[in-house]
Structures are given as C-alpha cells and as structure tokens.
C-alpha positions in Angstrom: 10.1 -3.3 -8.7 9.5 -1.3 -5.6 6.0 -0.7 -4.2 5.5 2.8 -2.7 2.6 3.1 -0.2 1.3 6.7 0.2 -0.1 7.7 3.6 -2.6 10.4 4.3 0.2 12.4 6.1 2.2 12.6 2.9 4.8 10.1 4.0 6.0 7.4 1.6 6.7 3.8 2.7 8.7 1.6 0.3 8.5 -2.2 0.1 10.4 -4.7 -2.1 8.5 -6.9 -4.4 7.0 -10.0 -2.7 8.0 -13.1 -4.7 5.0 -15.1 -3.2 2.5 -12.7 -4.8 1.6 -12.2 -8.5 4.2 -9.8 -10.1 1.7 -7.2 -11.2 1.4 -3.8 -9.5 -2.2 -4.3 -8.2 -1.5 -7.6 -6.6 1.7 -6.5 -5.0 0.3 -3.3 -3.6 -2.9 -4.9 -2.3 -1.0 -7.7 -0.6 1.1 -5.2 1.3 -1.9 -3.0 2.1 -3.7 -6.0 3.7 -0.7 -6.7 5.9 -0.2 -3.2 7.3 -3.8 -1.8 7.4 -7.4 -2.5 7.8 -10.4 -1.4 5.7 -13.0 0.5 7.5 -16.4 0.8 5.9 -19.0 3.5 6.1 -18.9 7.1 7.3 -16.4 9.8 6.8 -13.5 7.6 7.8 -14.1 4.9 5.1 -11.0 3.5 3.6 -7.7 1.8 4.4 -6.2 2.8 7.8 -2.9 1.7 9.2 -3.1 -1.0 11.9 -3.5 0.5 15.5 -3.7 4.1 14.2 -5.9 6.7 12.6 -3.6 7.3 9.6 -5.3 6.7 6.3 -3.5 5.0 3.4 -3.9 7.1 0.2 -2.8 4.3 -2.3 0.2 2.8 -3.8 2.4 3.1 -6.9 4.9 0.7 -8.4 8.3 1.9 -9.5 10.3 -0.3 -12.0 14.0 0.6 -12.3 15.3 1.1 -15.8 17.0 -2.0 -17.1 14.8 -4.4 -15.1 
C-alpha cells in the first residue's frame, strides 16, 4: 500500500506504508500527516498546513497494488 498526500497546490507526495502503524488507510495517512504538518484552528486558514510553510494539505488516499 502507498499513501498519497494531496497538497493544496495540486502536488502529490507518496509515502510507503509505515509498519509501526495500524495497516488501515486512515491510521497510515493520519500518522504521516502529523509528521509533516501542523493543524491550525480557527479562521479562514483552518486545517492541516505543511511544517514551516503556508501550503495546505488537502487529504490523503491509499493505493493498494493489484495482487497485494
């Protein structure tokens, strides 16, 4: 399984599955999200933003290769 992180710029970041985290898509994506970004509360800029930037994270998607 690969985890795809979608940025507000339209860019995609891919990460391999983290064996130390539950193998479900939500847990995998959330663990990566917490490592690379911070959650900002309130106002128009509420949401996940990449560390040391103003780039928002749109979400994540898990891709499972056929046969695995």
